[in-house]
C-alpha positions as CSV (number, residue, x, y, z in Angstrom):
1,M,61.5,-17.9,-6.3
2,L,59.8,-15.8,-4.3
3,V,59.7,-12.2,-4.9
4,E,58.8,-9.8,-2.1
5,K,56.8,-7.0,-2.8
6,R,58.5,-3.8,-1.4
7,F,55.1,-1.5,-1.0
8,E,51.9,-2.2,-0.7
9,S,49.0,-1.7,-3.3
10,V,47.3,1.3,-2.4
11,H,44.0,-0.1,-3.9
12,K,43.7,-3.6,-2.3
13,K,42.4,-6.7,-4.9
14,K,39.2,-7.2,-3.9
15,S,37.6,-11.1,-3.6
16,G,36.1,-12.1,-6.9
17,S,37.9,-9.4,-8.7
18,I,38.6,-10.3,-12.4
19,E,41.6,-8.4,-14.1
20,L,40.9,-7.4,-17.7
21,F,44.3,-5.9,-18.8
22,Q,47.2,-3.6,-17.6
23,L,48.5,-0.6,-19.2
24,N,52.7,-0.9,-19.5
25,T,53.9,2.8,-18.4
26,T,56.3,2.0,-21.6
27,L,53.1,2.3,-23.6
28,L,51.9,5.2,-21.7
29,F,55.2,6.6,-22.4
30,W,54.8,6.6,-26.2
31,V,51.0,7.2,-26.8
32,G,51.8,10.5,-24.9
33,F,55.3,11.6,-25.8
34,V,55.1,10.3,-29.5
35,P,52.0,12.7,-30.7
36,P,52.3,16.1,-30.0
37,L,56.3,15.4,-30.9
38,F,55.3,14.1,-34.5
39,A,52.5,17.0,-34.7
40,A,55.3,19.7,-34.2
41,V,57.7,17.9,-36.7
42,F,55.2,17.0,-39.0
43,A,53.8,20.7,-38.9
44,I,56.6,23.0,-39.3
45,L,58.4,20.4,-41.9
46,T,55.5,20.6,-44.0
47,A,55.0,24.4,-43.7
48,I,58.5,24.6,-44.4
49,T,58.9,22.5,-47.4
50,L,55.5,22.6,-49.1
51,H,53.5,25.6,-47.7
52,Q,56.1,28.3,-48.0
53,D,53.9,30.5,-49.7
54,K,51.2,30.5,-47.7
55,I,53.2,31.0,-44.6
56,T,55.0,33.9,-46.3
57,N,52.2,35.7,-47.7
58,Y,51.9,38.4,-44.9
59,A,52.1,42.1,-45.0
60,W,55.3,42.1,-43.5
61,I,56.2,45.5,-42.2
62,C,60.1,45.3,-42.1
63,G,60.4,42.4,-44.7
64,R,59.5,38.8,-45.7
65,A,60.7,36.4,-43.0
66,F,60.7,32.9,-44.2
67,L,60.8,30.7,-41.3
68,P,57.2,31.6,-39.9
69,S,56.1,31.1,-35.9
70,L,54.5,28.0,-34.7
71,S,51.0,30.2,-34.5
72,R,51.4,30.6,-38.2
73,I,51.9,27.2,-39.0
74,I,49.4,25.4,-37.1
75,N,46.9,27.8,-38.7
76,L,46.9,26.2,-41.9
77,T,44.6,23.8,-42.8
78,L,46.7,20.0,-42.9
79,E,49.1,21.3,-40.3
80,G,46.8,22.7,-37.9
81,L,44.4,19.5,-38.2
82,V,47.1,16.8,-38.0
83,W,48.2,18.9,-34.4
84,Q,44.8,19.3,-33.3
85,L,44.2,15.7,-33.6
86,C,47.7,14.7,-31.9
87,I,47.2,17.5,-29.5
88,L,44.1,16.3,-28.5
89,F,44.8,12.5,-28.3
90,H,47.5,13.0,-25.8
91,I,45.7,15.5,-23.5
92,P,44.0,12.0,-21.2
93,F,47.4,10.3,-21.2
94,R,49.0,13.8,-19.7
95,L,45.7,14.0,-17.4
96,L,46.7,10.1,-16.1
97,E,50.3,11.1,-15.8
98,L,49.2,13.9,-13.3
99,S,47.0,11.8,-11.5
100,V,49.8,9.3,-10.7
101,G,52.4,12.2,-9.7
102,W,49.6,13.9,-7.5
103,V,49.2,10.4,-5.6
104,R,52.8,9.2,-5.5
105,Y,54.3,12.6,-4.5
106,G,51.7,12.5,-1.8
107,R,52.8,8.8,-0.8
108,L,56.3,9.0,-1.1
109,E,57.4,12.5,0.5
110,S,60.9,12.0,1.7
111,K,61.0,11.5,5.9
112,N,64.7,14.3,5.9
113,N,62.2,17.0,4.5
114,K,62.1,19.6,6.2
115,R,60.1,21.7,4.7
116,R,57.1,20.0,4.6
117,F,54.5,22.9,4.2
118,W,56.9,24.2,1.2
119,Y,56.5,20.7,-0.4
120,K,52.4,20.2,0.4
121,M,52.2,23.9,-1.7
122,H,54.2,22.7,-4.8
123,R,52.5,19.7,-4.8
124,H,49.3,21.3,-4.9
125,L,50.6,23.6,-7.5
126,Y,51.8,20.9,-9.7
127,L,48.6,19.8,-9.8
128,I,47.0,23.3,-10.9
129,F,49.3,24.1,-13.3
130,G,49.5,21.0,-14.6
131,V,45.6,21.1,-15.3
132,T,46.1,24.7,-16.3
133,E,48.6,23.7,-19.2
134,L,46.5,21.4,-20.7
135,I,43.8,23.8,-21.0
136,L,45.4,26.9,-22.1
137,L,47.5,24.0,-24.7
138,S,43.9,23.0,-25.7
139,G,42.6,26.5,-26.6
140,L,45.5,27.8,-28.2
141,S,45.5,24.5,-30.7
142,A,42.0,25.0,-31.0
143,I,41.6,29.2,-31.7
144,G,43.4,29.9,-35.2
145,E,45.8,33.4,-34.8
146,K,44.1,34.5,-37.5
147,E,40.5,34.4,-36.6
148,H,40.7,35.2,-33.2
149,G,44.4,37.0,-33.0
150,I,44.3,38.0,-29.9
151,W,42.7,35.2,-28.0
152,H,45.3,33.3,-29.6
153,V,48.2,35.4,-28.2
154,C,46.8,35.2,-24.8
155,F,46.5,31.3,-24.9
156,F,50.1,30.9,-26.5
157,Y,52.1,33.4,-23.9
158,S,50.0,32.1,-21.1
159,F,50.7,28.5,-21.9
160,G,54.5,29.4,-21.9
161,V,54.4,30.9,-18.7
162,V,52.4,28.3,-16.8
163,A,54.5,25.6,-18.5
164,L,57.7,27.3,-16.5
165,L,55.8,27.0,-13.3
166,F,54.8,23.6,-13.6
167,F,58.5,22.7,-14.4
168,I,59.3,24.2,-11.3
169,S,56.5,22.9,-8.8
170,N,57.6,19.1,-10.5
171,T,60.7,19.7,-9.8
172,V,60.5,21.2,-6.5
173,C,58.8,17.8,-5.7
174,H,60.8,15.7,-6.9
175,S,63.6,16.7,-5.0
176,Q,62.1,16.0,-1.7
177,S,60.5,12.5,-2.2
178,L,61.6,9.0,-3.3
179,Y,61.4,9.9,-6.9
180,F,64.8,11.3,-6.3
181,L,66.8,7.3,-5.8
182,N,68.4,5.5,-8.1
183,P,68.5,4.3,-10.6
184,Y,66.3,7.1,-12.7
185,G,65.7,9.8,-10.4
186,R,68.4,11.6,-10.2
187,I,68.9,11.6,-13.9
188,S,65.2,12.5,-14.1
189,Y,66.0,15.4,-11.8
190,H,69.2,16.9,-13.6
191,V,67.4,16.4,-17.2
192,K,64.5,18.2,-15.5
193,I,66.9,21.4,-13.9
194,G,68.5,21.4,-17.4
195,I,65.7,21.6,-19.4
196,S,63.9,24.2,-17.1
197,I,66.7,26.4,-17.2
198,C,67.1,26.6,-21.1
199,Y,63.0,27.4,-21.1
200,F,63.7,30.0,-18.7
201,L,66.8,31.3,-20.5
202,S,64.8,31.4,-24.0
203,A,62.4,33.4,-22.6
204,P,64.6,36.8,-22.7
205,A,66.2,35.8,-25.9
206,I,62.8,35.6,-27.9
207,A,61.7,38.5,-26.4
208,T,64.6,40.1,-27.9
209,F,64.5,38.3,-31.3
210,Y,60.6,39.9,-31.5
211,A,62.0,43.5,-30.5
212,L,64.4,43.5,-32.6
213,Y,62.8,42.7,-35.5
214,W,59.0,44.9,-35.0
215,K,61.2,47.7,-33.4
216,A,64.5,47.5,-35.5
217,C,63.8,46.1,-38.8
218,F,66.1,43.4,-38.6
219,T,64.8,40.7,-41.0
220,W,67.0,37.7,-39.6
221,A,65.8,38.5,-36.1
222,Y,62.2,36.8,-36.9
223,E,63.9,33.7,-38.2
224,L,66.0,33.2,-35.0
225,F,62.2,34.2,-33.1
226,A,60.7,31.4,-34.9
227,L,63.9,28.9,-34.1
228,V,63.7,29.4,-30.5
229,E,59.9,28.8,-30.2
230,Y,60.2,25.7,-31.9
231,L,62.9,25.1,-29.0
232,D,60.5,26.2,-26.7
233,V,57.8,23.8,-27.8
234,F,60.5,20.6,-28.5
235,M,61.7,21.6,-24.8
236,V,58.1,21.5,-22.9
237,I,57.9,17.9,-25.2
238,F,60.7,16.4,-23.8
239,Y,60.4,17.5,-20.2
240,H,56.9,15.8,-20.3
241,G,58.5,12.7,-21.7
242,C,61.1,12.8,-18.8
243,C,58.3,12.6,-16.3
244,V,57.0,9.5,-17.8
245,Y,59.9,7.3,-18.8
246,W,62.0,7.8,-15.6
247,D,59.5,8.9,-12.7
248,I,56.8,5.8,-13.3
249,Q,58.7,3.3,-15.7
250,H,59.2,0.3,-13.5
251,K,57.5,1.6,-10.4
252,V,53.7,1.6,-11.9
253,V,51.5,-0.5,-12.8
254,F,48.2,0.6,-14.6
255,T,45.2,-2.1,-14.3
256,V,42.1,-2.3,-14.9
257,R,39.5,-4.9,-12.7
258,L,36.4,-6.2,-13.0
259,N,34.8,-6.2,-9.7
260,K,31.9,-8.5,-9.2
261,P,29.5,-8.0,-6.3
262,A,29.9,-10.5,-3.5
263,E,27.0,-13.3,-3.1
264,K,24.5,-12.0,-0.4
265,N,24.8,-14.2,3.1
266,I,21.5,-14.4,4.2
267,D,21.0,-15.6,7.9
268,E,17.7,-16.0,9.5
269,D,17.5,-15.4,13.2
270,V,14.7,-16.4,15.9
271,T,12.3,-13.8,14.8
272,G,12.2,-14.4,11.2
273,K,14.6,-11.5,9.9
274,E,17.1,-11.6,7.4
275,L,20.8,-10.3,7.9
276,T,22.2,-9.5,5.1
277,T,26.3,-8.7,4.5
278,E,27.5,-5.7,2.5
279,L,28.7,-6.0,-0.7
């Protein structure tokens, strides 16, 4: 049975090219989603169960807290090593995800979109915020809180702000493109909206709990601050997992091809000159 292709390939297959292998989008989802998820779960559980004394051995002004922030967890040797390896490992796949989104948002803009300038602006912001988010994530992972506290805090909170801006730009582009179509488009869109709203609402909550601990000395407030911070990290991870799993599943095929140089056709004219075709 013949199956008609819905869209022509952007990169035409050259004559003589050999396909080395294909990268399934499901595999891309697992290698881009599982490592940061594993790093977060492993670091938090290991620190709480095995290194409780190390993470709470600080000069607490308002009483000792038993749930530390993620910054203090990844400052430990084992937890920090696993975190850095997993985060740095998944970054190339996130860059691949961004490049695919950038190209496809350009190709799949809805014909019914009446705000083209708004769409194009958010398409550019999607790429800018996405790359900036990865740079900040690498910075806060590599720079420890103990050694360079101010730099780490700047990277951490800048990452939180840029991640929210990326959520907004990505969701706007999604709503005005063919990404919005079924079977997965609307599910992905509503999940993105839900995560973005929860992430936005967590900002005043985390600021309130932080102030209640350091200003009013409520010890329980720091535990709530840490829990909301953990939740924020998992929301970022699941948002990007949603982007890969629903947005490009069964829609994109990654292939690596080896293009062999074409043989030269040499024609001699009456003057004895040789004409060579382009490779």
